[in-house]
C-alpha positions as CSV (number, residue, x, y, z in Angstrom):
1,M,-54.1,-11.6,-4.4
2,L,-56.4,-8.6,-5.0
3,N,-56.2,-6.1,-2.2
4,T,-53.8,-8.2,-0.1
5,L,-51.6,-6.6,2.6
6,Y,-48.3,-8.4,3.6
7,T,-46.6,-7.4,6.8
8,S,-43.4,-9.4,7.0
9,D,-40.0,-9.7,5.4
10,C,-41.1,-9.4,1.8
11,L,-38.6,-11.6,0.1
12,D,-40.4,-14.9,0.4
13,A,-43.8,-13.4,-0.5
14,L,-42.4,-11.6,-3.5
15,R,-40.8,-14.7,-4.9
16,Q,-44.2,-16.4,-4.9
17,M,-46.0,-13.6,-6.9
18,P,-46.3,-13.6,-10.6
19,G,-44.3,-10.9,-12.5
20,G,-46.1,-7.7,-13.2
21,S,-49.0,-8.5,-10.9
22,V,-48.7,-5.7,-8.3
23,R,-50.0,-2.2,-8.6
24,L,-48.6,-0.7,-5.4
25,I,-45.6,-1.5,-3.2
26,Y,-44.9,0.4,0.1
27,L,-41.9,-0.6,2.1
28,D,-40.5,0.6,5.3
29,P,-37.2,-1.4,5.6
30,P,-34.6,-1.1,8.3
31,F,-32.7,2.2,8.1
32,N,-29.3,0.9,9.3
33,T,-29.4,3.0,12.4
34,N,-27.0,0.7,14.3
35,T,-29.5,0.4,17.2
36,A,-32.0,-2.2,18.6
37,R,-35.6,-1.5,17.6
38,K,-38.9,-2.4,19.2
39,S,-42.3,-1.9,17.8
40,G,-45.2,-3.5,19.6
41,T,-44.1,-7.1,20.1
42,A,-41.5,-7.0,17.2
43,E,-37.9,-6.5,18.0
44,Y,-34.9,-6.4,15.7
45,E,-31.3,-5.2,15.4
46,D,-31.2,-2.4,12.8
47,S,-27.5,-2.8,12.1
48,F,-25.8,-4.1,9.0
49,G,-22.2,-3.1,9.8
50,S,-21.5,-1.4,6.5
51,A,-23.2,0.2,3.5
52,A,-22.2,-2.8,1.4
53,N,-23.9,-5.2,3.8
54,Y,-27.1,-3.1,3.8
55,I,-27.1,-3.0,0.0
56,A,-26.6,-6.8,-0.1
57,Y,-29.6,-7.2,2.1
58,M,-31.8,-4.8,0.1
59,R,-30.8,-5.7,-3.4
60,P,-32.6,-9.1,-3.8
61,R,-35.8,-7.5,-2.2
62,V,-35.8,-4.5,-4.6
63,E,-35.1,-6.8,-7.6
64,E,-38.1,-8.9,-6.7
65,M,-40.2,-5.8,-6.2
66,R,-39.3,-4.6,-9.6
67,R,-40.1,-8.0,-11.1
68,V,-43.6,-8.1,-9.6
69,L,-44.5,-4.4,-10.1
70,G,-46.8,-3.8,-13.0
71,H,-46.0,-1.5,-15.8
72,Q,-48.1,1.4,-14.3
73,G,-47.4,0.4,-10.7
74,S,-46.0,2.6,-8.0
75,L,-43.2,2.0,-5.5
76,F,-43.1,4.0,-2.2
77,F,-39.8,3.4,-0.4
78,H,-39.6,4.9,3.1
79,C,-36.0,5.6,4.1
80,D,-34.0,8.3,5.8
81,W,-30.6,10.1,5.3
82,R,-28.6,7.0,6.3
83,T,-29.8,5.0,3.3
84,S,-31.6,7.3,0.8
85,H,-28.5,7.8,-1.5
86,Y,-28.1,4.0,-1.8
87,V,-31.7,3.5,-2.8
């Protein structure tokens, strides 16, 4: 897994990684903007309905990130004003 870049929903990939094995995590999750988004060929609804739903979506992902992140690893979490206080 050395120098591997994953560009998908991270949950499945994270669950397959051994604990403490990652040095750097950068994530750019949905921001809960309540709009449809399109980037290249990817399209998705960026709407979770409520803060509780957004947190329920993010929690298992962040828990897995914490599990795989090494002791001296770094986590860069890209978010905006809509979700930063929940992070």
